[in-house]
Structures are given as structure tokens and as C-alpha cells.
N, C-alpha and C positions, 0 to 999 in steps of 0.2 A: 339818446342824443343824436340828432340828424346833422349831417354835414353836406355842404353843397359840393358837388363834383361835376365839372363840365362833361358833357357826353363825348365819348371817344369817337373818332371816325370809324367807318365800317372796317377799314383795313386794320386800324389799331385795336379795335375790339376783337376782330378775328384773331389777330396775333395773341391777344391776351387770353382768349379762350383756348387757343392751341397750346400756349405755355402752361396753362393749368391742366389741360387734357392729357398731353402726352405722357407725363409721369403716371397718371392713373391708368392710361392704356397699358403701359408696361407692367404696372402692378396687376392689372386684370389678366394680362398675358401670363404673368407669373403664376396666378391662381389657376389659369387654364392649363398651363404646362404641368402643374402639379397633378391635375386630373389626368392629362394625356400620359404623363410619365407612368402613373399607376396603371392605366389601361395597357400600356406597352409592356411594362415589366411583368405584370400579372398575366398578360397574354403569352409571355414566354413560358409560363408554367402550364396553363391549360385554358381551354375555352370555358370549361366548367367553373374555374375560379373567376374568370371575368364575369360570368353570369351571376355569381354570388356577389361580386363587387358591384355590378350594375344594380342588383336588387337592393343592396344596402344603401346605395345612393338614392334610390327612390325615397327613402326616409331621411337620409343624411342631408341632402340638398334642401329639403323643406326646413330643417332645423337651422342651417347656417344662413339661409336667405331670410328666414323669419327674424333671426337675430340681427342681421344687417339692417333690415328695414326698421326694426324697433329702435335702433341706434341712430336712425337718420336725422333725428333732431340735433345731434351733436354737430353735424356739418352745418345744418340750417342756422342754429343759434350762434355757433362760432363765426359764421360768415356774416351774419347780421351785426354782431358785436364788432367785428373787425371793420365792417363798412362804416359803422358809426364812430370808429376810432376809440372804442372803449376797450383798451387792452386788458385791464384787470378782469373784466367780465369774461373774456375769452378763457382765462385761466380757471375761472369758476366753472365754465361749461366743461372743460377738460376733466376736472375732479368729479363732477356729476356724471359724466359719461363713463369714466373708468369704473365707478361704483355700479352703475347700471349694467355695464358690460359684464362685470364679474358675476352679478346676481343672475343675469339672464343665462350666462354660460353654465353656471352651476345647476340652474333649474332645467335647462334643455338637456344637458348631459345626464343629469340624474334621471329624467323621464326616460331617455333612451336606454340607459343602463337597466332600468327596472322593467320596462315594457317593450323591449325590442320585438319579440315574437308577435304579440297581438297587433302592434302597430303595423308591422310588415304584412301580416295577413289581411288587415283591414284595407291596405292599399291594393290588394289583389295580387301580391307576389305568389308565384306558383308554389304549391304546398311543399314540393320536394326541395325548394330552395330556401325556405324560411329559416331552418335551424342554422345552416352555414352562414346565411346572410346576417342573422342576428348576432353571431360571433363577430362579424366584421363591424356591425353597428356599434357594439360595445367597445371594441378597440378604438373606434373613432370618437366615441362619446367623450373619452378622456380629454380630447382636444378642445372641447367647446369653451371652457372658461378662458383658456389661453387665446383662442381665436377671437373671442368677442372683446376681450381686453385689447387685443391687437387692433381690432376694428375701430373701437372707441378712440384710441390714440391716433389711428390713421385718419379717421374722419375729422378729428380736431386739426391735424396738420393740413388736410385739404381745405378745411373751412378757413384757415388763416393764410391760405395761398402758399403753402410750403409742401406741395405734393411730392417733390423730388426726394425728400427724406423717406417717404413711404416706399418709394420705388427701390431705393438703395437697400433698405432692410429686407424687403420681400425677395429681391433678386439674389441677395446673399444667402437666403435660406433655401432657395431652389435646389442647388446642387447637393445640399445636405439631405434634403428629402429624397431626391432621386437616388443617392447612393444607399440610404437606409432602406428605401423601398425595394431596391434591387437585391440588397443583401438579405433582408428579412423575408421577402416573398419566395426566393429560390434557395436560400440556405448557404449563402456565400460567407466567407470569413469565419467559418466555423459556427455560424448562427443557425438556429433551427429554420427549416423551410416551412413557412406559415402561410404561403399563398396570399390570398386577398387580405386575411387578417394581418399579415406582416406589413403589407402596404399601408393599412389603416394605422397600425402602431407607429410606423415611420412618420406618418402625417402628424400624429399626436406629439411625437418628440420634436419634430420640426416646428410645430405650432408653439411649443413652450419657448424654444429658442427665439422665434420670431416675435413673440410678445415681449420678451426681455429686451430685444433689440429696438422695438418700436417705442417702448417707454423711455429707453435711453436716448433715442433720437429726439423725443419731445423735451426732455429736461435739459438737453444741450443746445436748444434753440438760442440764437443770439439775443432775442428779446425775452428770454425765459423769466428774468427777474421782473421786467416791466409788466409782463402778463400775469405775474403772481403764480407762476408754475411751481416755483421753489418754496412757496410758503408752506410751513408746517404748523403754524400757530393754530390755536383752538378756533379763533374767529373765522379762519379760512375754511374750516371744515363743518362749522355749525349748520350752515345753510345747505350743505351738500345733499343730505337725504331728501329735503324738500325739492331741491333742484333736480335731483335724479327722478323723483316722482313726476315732476313736470315734463321731463324728457320722455319718461315712460308713457305718459298720457298722450303726448304728441305723436309718439311712434306706434301707438297701440293699433290704430286702424291700418297704417301701412304694414305693420307686422302681420296682422290677420290677413290682409289682402295678398301680401307677398307669400305667406304660408300657403294660402289657398291657390295662389297663382302657381307656385311650384308644385303643389299637390296635383294640379292638372297635368303638369309635365311628368311628375313622379308616377302618376297613374299610367302614362304612356310607357314609362320605364318598366313598371310592374306588368303592364299588358304585354310588353315585348318578351317577358319571360314565359308567357303563355304561348308564344309563337315558336319557342324552341331556343336552345342555347345559342345557335348561330344568329338568329334574329336579334337576340338580346345583346350579343357582342357587336353585331353590325350597327345597331342603334347607338351603342356607346361611342363607336368610332364617329358616326355622323354628328352626335351631340358634342363630342370633343372638338371636331372641326368647326362647327358652328360657333362654339364659344370663343375661338380665336378672333373671329370678326366681331363678335359681340363685345369684346373688350374695347374696341374702338368706340362703340356707342356708349359704353359705360364711362369712358374717359370724358367724352363730350357731354354726357349727362351730368357728371360730377361738376364739370366746369360751368355748365349752364346753371346748376343749382347754386354754386358759389357766387356767380355773378348776379343771379337773381336775388340771392340773400343779401349781397352787398348793396343792391339797389334799395331793398327794403330798409336796411340799416342807414343808408344815406338819406332816407326820406324821399326817395324818387322811385317808388315801385313801378311806375309806368315804364321806366327805363329797362325793366326786366323783359318786357315784350320784345323789344328789338334784339336784346342780347340772346334771348332764347331762339328767336327766328334764325339768327345767324348760326347758332349751334345746330338747329335742325337742318339747315342747308349743308353744313359741313358733314353732318352724319349721313345725310342722304347721298352725298357725293362719295364719301369714303366707303360706305357699305355697298354702294352700287358697284364700285370697283371690286370689293371683296366678294360680292355675290358672283360676279363674272368669273373671278379666279376659282371659286369653289365649283362652279358649274363646268368650266372648261378643263379644269385639272382634277376632276373627281377621282379618276382611276389612279392617278399618281399619288394623290393625297392619301387615299385609302391604303395604298400599298406600303405606306410608311409604317403602318401598324402591323405588328406580328399577329397573324391569324391564318385560319384555314382558307382554302380557295372559296368555299361556300360563303364564309363570313365576308370576304372581300367582294364577292359578287353582289351580295345583298346590300352592303354599304355603298358600293359604287352606283347601284341603281337608285338608292334613296337620296344621295347627296345633291345631284343636279336638280331634283325636284324641290328640295328644301331651299336651295340657295336664294331664289328670288325673294323669299319672305323675310330674310334677315334685314332687308332695307326697312321694312315696316317695323320690325323689332327695334331697330336703332332709333327710329322716329319716336316711338312711344317711350323709350327709356329717357330721352332728352326731355320730353314733355312732362314725364312723371317727376323728375328731379326739380324742374322749374315750378310745377304746381305745388310741390311740398314747400319750397322756399317762399312761395306766395301765400302759404297758410291754407291751401286748398287740398290738404292731404286726404281728407275724408272722401270727397267725391272721387279723387284719383284712385283711392283704394277700392271703392265700389266698382269703378270702371274695370280695374284690373281683375277683380273677382269674376265679373261677368265675362271678360274676354278669355281668361285662362282656366279658370276653374269650371265655368259653365260650358263655354264654347269648346275649348281644347279637350277638357276631360270628357264632356258629353259626346262630342263627335268621335273621339278616339274610341270610346267604349262601343259606340254604335258601329263604327266601321270595322273594328277588329272582330266583333261578334257577327258581323255580316259576311265575314270571310274574305275581306279585301287583302289581307296579308300585311307584310311589313310596311308597304307604302301607306297604309291607313295612318300609321304614326306620323308620317310626313304631312298628309293633308290636314290632320287634326291640329298639329302644332302650328302650321301655316295659317290656318283659319283663325286661331287665337291671336297671332301676331298682327294680322290684318285688322281684326276687330278691335284690338287695343289701340292701334294707331288711329283708327276712326273715332273711337270714343274719347280718347285723350285729346285729339286734335279739336273736336267739337267743344270740349270743356275749356281748353286753352283759348279758343276763339272767343268764347263767352266772357271769360275772365279779362282777356285783353281788351275787348270792347269797353268793359266797365272801367278799367284802369285808364284807358286813353280818354274817355269822356271826362274823367275827374282831373286829368292833368292840364 
């Protein structure tokens, strides 16, 4: 069902995008702070434990990002139904997403529990780090069902333009995770000192609490009844398996692309372990600092995806072009400022992380070189979300594979083995970000031209 909506002014559309984006930015910041907190508290234990944590993330990040992308259809379909004014359909999307999230979480978690060692070895993790890192992977694997149920509910809330509820839940969980990670990694409050394994167990416990809170946030929406969220009758659930399969098919290519995209970055993490514990620790610090600014792009990407999906639901897909370009402009401006702060304040930022002098030196030399590339990373994120909402997720996925798996992974392997040292990780990741922005930009220009000709 299409509905006519007059176009908003540029100022009004900008405000609408920002209203949708800032809660997601805070949510992403929350996720980043979870990672940063783990690096900090485990850094208080030892550099060796951080190296084990880093190696485990080479695998763990692939799993969570693959799951996130596989559930991207929840945001797209909820936004389309909301744009069309079909409230009951949004509730159907929620049920389908929750089922898919649970299945994916059990599958990914089960694979990591069973095959942690060979998967870590295949990524190139240093042989003397595989056993300890596998224990960390298994402790974190327990979290996947909870995390992906959480993600499905969060994508639904973002799709129906209620991202603030996502932020409230995730920010509430942050101090719980931090306290548990501190206690379980170093042995406070009479608990065992488990190092990196303790930080991973803390994340799993916090993920369970977060999933319960996110589902509660969904069922207490003011329009929960109108959206059919509270329905328990057989008819409401009969079509859920088929709908979950449709969401799975929609998200399959983005999932493969995101998994391979993160595999490119994870290859860099794995390669960092071959450069020594100090380099692995330093790269984790740089990666954590980058993720703070990346959260801004993720917020604007989500907002662009919602508004593009709304445009499709409204029967005005050409309106998505203007909305996306505004989001690209906002991301470029915001991340340009963020890149400047990273470059100018590199030494002070790195000093916030407990580490040895050698680790601080390596990280401080890498961060200013990395900083300019985050602008291109922000642009590509916005374009990916918009392309998915326009139904072009397959080509967007192929572009991401080329940029991050082929370019980042390939250049990283080449430069590290050429003896460039830790800066090889910077140039490889930066090249992938630039390639992604160019490829997605070219595809969006092609799709935009087609839509504008039809309007």
C-alpha cells in the first residue's frame, strides 16, 4: 500500500535524519565502549592476554557482523511497511526477525564452540596464540543467540523510527559488562582471574541481559497492539517460518559480503599477532579508537536506510536519492572532524589505554595515518544501507567483498610479508575503505540515475 508524502525541505530532512541517527550513534558507541572496556581491563592483566583477546576477535567479529548483515532485512522491511502505513505488517516482520536471529545465533555460536581452533588457524593467528584464543572464542560463543535476538529487536525499533529505545537498553547494559569484565578478568570480588576469557564471559552475561531488555522495550511500545506485537494466536505465527526464510534470503548476500569484509579486517588482526604481542595490542587500540568515529557513520547509515525504506514504502523510491545524499554530506562533515581529532590527539588518545611504552609508541604512530580514511569508511556505510533499502543488496555485497576481502586482505598479506611492519595494517585497511567508497558511490550513482528518470 503506497501513500503520498510531500517531500520535506532539506533542513527538515536533515533534522529527521539526525533524529534517527543520534540514538544509533550512541548505541554503536555503546558497542564500541564494550570493546574498548575489554581492551582496557584485560590490558591491566597483561599484554599477552590482550593478544589472546585480539586473536579471538579476528574470528568473533566475523560472526557478529555476519549475523548483523543477515538480519538487515528486518530494518528494511519494517521501514518499508512503516512508510506504507501498514502497522500490522511491522509486527509480522518483528516475529520473523526474532526467529531468524535465534536460529542464526545458535548456528554461529555452535560453529565457534565446535571449531574454534581450526578457524583461528585458518585466519593466520600465530600458532602459540591459537589455544588460548580458542578458549576466549568459546566463552564469547555463548553470547551469539542473545546478541542476535537483541539485534533483530533493535533493527525493528530502528525500522519503525524508535531508535531511542535501543539506546536506552544498550547504555544500561554497558556498566554491567564493564564491572563483570573487570571482576572476571583480574579476579576481583572473590571471582577467579580469567584474563581475556573472563572478559568474554562478561560479554555473554551482559548480552543475555541486553536481549531481555530489548524484547521488553519492543513489547511496551505505545502502538504495540496496533502493530500486532502482542499477538499470540496461531494465525499470527503460521506465516513466521516462511517470512523468516524470506528475510534470510534477503540478507544472505549482505551476510556473506559482511563476513568476508570482516574477514579482511580479521586477517589484519591475525597478521598483527605475527608481528608480536606489542603490535597486536597496538592495533587493537587503533581499531578501538577508529570504531568510536565509525559509530557516527553507522548511525547516519541506519537513518539513511530507514528513510530510503520509507520512500519505497511510500511509493516514491526516487525520494531516497535526495535523502541518501543528505546523509552522505552529514557523514562526510562529521567524520572529517573526527578524523582531525584522531590525527591531532593520537598520543593523548593512545595514552588512555593501559599498555607498555612500546605498545603506546606503535599505536601512536599508526593512528594519525589511519585517521583520514575513516571519512571514506563513513561514506560507504551510508551508501550500503541505502542500496539495501532500494533492493540492491547483491551488488552492494559484491562491492564490499572486492573492497575489503580482496583489497584489504590482499594488500595486508602482501605488505606484512614484505616487511613493512605495523604500518602495513594501516595502509591495507585504508585502501579497502577508499575502494569501498568508490565502488558503492559508482553503484549508487547508477541506481539514482535510473530512479530519477522514472520519476
